C-alpha positions, 0 to 999 in steps of 0.5 A: 135440579131445582123444583118448586115445592110445598110442605103439604099441610103447611100454609104458604110453604112454597119454596125452591127445593132440590131434586136429583135429575131423573133418568129414563131407567127410573121407568120399568120396561124401557118405557121411560121418557126424560123431558126437559120442562119448558113452560108450566101453567099455574092456576087456582089449584096451585094456589089452594095447595100452597094454602094447605087446602089439600095435597099430599107428598109422594112416599119418601118425601116431606114435600110435593113438587107442584105444577100440573100444566106442563109442557116440555121437550123430550131429552131421551127415551128408553129402548122400548119407546118407539112413538117419541124421540129426542127433540119432540115437544110433549105434554104429560097427563096428570092422573095416574092409575089406581086399583079400579077397573077404570084405572086399568083400562086407561080411564083413571080420571073416572076412578072410584078409589078414595086415594088418587094420584095426580102429578103436582096435586096429590101423591106424585111430584108435578112439573114445576121443575127442570126435568121429569121422567114418565112412562110414554103411555102418559106423554102426548106429542105436540105438533111443531106448530102448536109449541108456543101455545101447548102449555094451555093443553091441560086446562083445555082437556077439562073442557074437552072431557065435559063436552065429549061427555055431553055428546056421549050422554045424549046418544040416548036421544038417537038424534041430538043436534045442539044449536045454542050453548052458554058458558058461565064464566069468562076466565081461562076455562070459560074462554077455552069452553067458548072456543071448543063450542064455537069450533063445534058450530054452536051459537055461544053466549058467555056470562061474566061479571065485568062490563064489556069491553075488556080483554076477555070480552074482546077475545070472545068477540073474535070467536064470534061468541056473545058476551053478557055481563050479569051486572046488566042482564041476569042469567034468566033474562039471557036465557030468554033472549039468547036461549034455550040453551042446549048445553051450558058449561059452568066455570065460575067457581061460584056454586050458586051459579049452578042453580041459575044454570039449571034453570037456564037449561033447555029441554034435552039439555046438558049442564057441565060442571067444572068448578071445584068448590071446597067451601060450605056456601049455602043458598036458597033455590026453587027446588020444586021448580028445578026438579020438575023442569029436569024431570019433564025436560029430560035434562042432564047435569054432569061433572068434569074434572081432570082428563085421560089421554083421550081428551089430551089428544082431542085437545091437540086436534082442537088446538090445531083447528083453532090455529086454522080457524082463529089464527093467533087467538090461543096465543093471546091467552098467555098473558103473564109469563114469569121467567125462572123457577127462582122467581116463584115469589113473583109467580105466586104474586102474579097468580094471586094479584094480577086482575087482568091475567088469563093464563099465568105461567112459568117459563122454566126454559126457553123454547129452543126451535133448533131442536124440533125434528128428527135430525135436530133431535138426534143432534140434541141427543148427541150433544147431551150425551157428550156434555160433561157431567 
């Protein structure tokens, strides 16, 4: 079967590779689930892996199949799998367990191991292929009504984790009822953060560089969120006018914004950082002022990356709520489809050059709506079993 892979350590090595089709028997204990890949989202992580900034191949391979934002349909299940059946739409998590106690209790996203395992990122093949197999424990069922937007679930989980952590941390206050939130950045993660915060009932201000109106600012307006361009209003000014901010979600990829965000955070506030910045950028900050405000204001700053199954399940719930509250909004984020693994050059070019893109994704196979229920799943399983090999 076909797959998109890179040679880790070799810049610009994205190519079409060949892999043997996996089987449910590859997973021990009868817990295997074979998934036919339908869509895979791509983002800056994939671009950075192709640039050889990080990433490692699984044992026994000299290449790494990329793609961590997968969505597919169950093709077959092992004898010990009762929670899934052929025909189900699914999304798989990304991180796989290591050796720590956190890994053993289902929170591998909190591992303290120096070596970590992430599908499509490090030491495990990803989802930009025709099929994959995995343990049912790492596969989350998607309701039928969300199948056309489910490729957004993995990036949504980064948001879900950050916001859930903020509420968990603030249990220390006994009573914490945040009212105003800011989001730094109006890209894919920023838009999804604004969505979740609006679903929680907060007044949301999103800071971005571009002047409104444009696609992203219009999407925020549909949510009832406020968009502010930093070209006309600074973050400090915005905090005075629309704050104080009880929560700030940073998603710009530009580390100096973190220090502006720290100064815009209100008392008892939580700043969530989601940007992965691997450079060596430096900036000058009023460190005494920031430190004093954090100490006297009981403020918190926390990082969020990757997510465990809990946040995937929360994401499914919020996607369903979003479809009820803001019908059709999520679909508008899927701006740039590229059909077929063989068009990987176009996929990479679109990811790199499309200035108005929100979510670029590869349509590996069309979504087949005939196979979406128990009877249809049984029909599909029978057709697969009888197909010539």
